[in-house]
N, C-alpha and C positions, 0 to 999 in steps of 0.2 A: 873595765876594759884595760884601762891605763894601768894598774896595779898588775894585771895577767901578761900586759908587754913587757912591762918592768921585770917579772919574773922569768921570762924569755931572755931579756937582755943579760941578767945577771944568772943564768943555768939555774933556777931555783924550781926544779920538778916537783918538790913537795907542796910548795904553794900553788902551783898549777893543779896540781891532784887534789889540794884541799878545796879549791875554788870551782871546780867541775861538779857539774850534777850527778848524783850516785846512779841515776838509770843510765848515763851514757858514759860516765867515767872509765877509763882503761885501767887495767889492773896494775901497769907500771907504764912510766914514760921516760923515755931515753931522750936526752936531748945531747946535741952534738957541741962540744965546747969549742970546738974551732968555728962555729959560726957566729959571726957577729953582726947582731940587730943593731940598726943606725937610725931608722926612722920611722915614726908612726903617724899616719895622716888618718883623721877620721873623717870621713866622708859624709855620712849620714846617720842620724839616731831615730829611733822611733819608739815611743812611750818610754817606758823607764824611768818615770817620775816618783816622787815620794808616795803616791797612793796606788801605783800600778804593781801588778804581779810577774808582768812579762814587760820585756823590752828587747830592741834590735839595735845592732851598730854594724854599720858597713865600714870596713876601714882597708887601707893597704899599709902593709908592713914591709920595710926593706931591710936586706941582709946582704952579707957577703961570705961565701964559703969558698975557699981554695981560690982565692983571686976572682970568683966569679961572683957577679951583682945577681940577687933573686929577689923577687916579689910574691907577697902573697896579697891576695885581695879576696876577702870574704865578708858574709853577712852573717853575724852571730847572732845567736839568739840566747837570751838570760831569762831566767826566772827567779823571784825572790822566795827562798827557803828559809823559815824560822827568821825572817827580818834581813836576810843577808843574800845578795845576788850569788847566783850559779851559773857557770857557763854551761848550757844545754847541748848546743852544736852549732855547726855553721855551714854554709855553702857558698 
């Protein structure tokens, strides 16, 4: 999760696509270079340990765009594919 947040911070759409589960991955991802992500707060985690195949993470990420503050709150689901975590979806 933290690595995906960092990818948003630096605008690395390729990394975000590579770490997205193939069943839900979009064909392309366009990030707004003007959006500045500045804070990630992890609120809760569920499973996701070394022996788990699935895990969840609830977070709030804060950003600014055109002088306006924005907040994204999500509960993300991750699954392990070939030993690596992949973002499945969020609500």
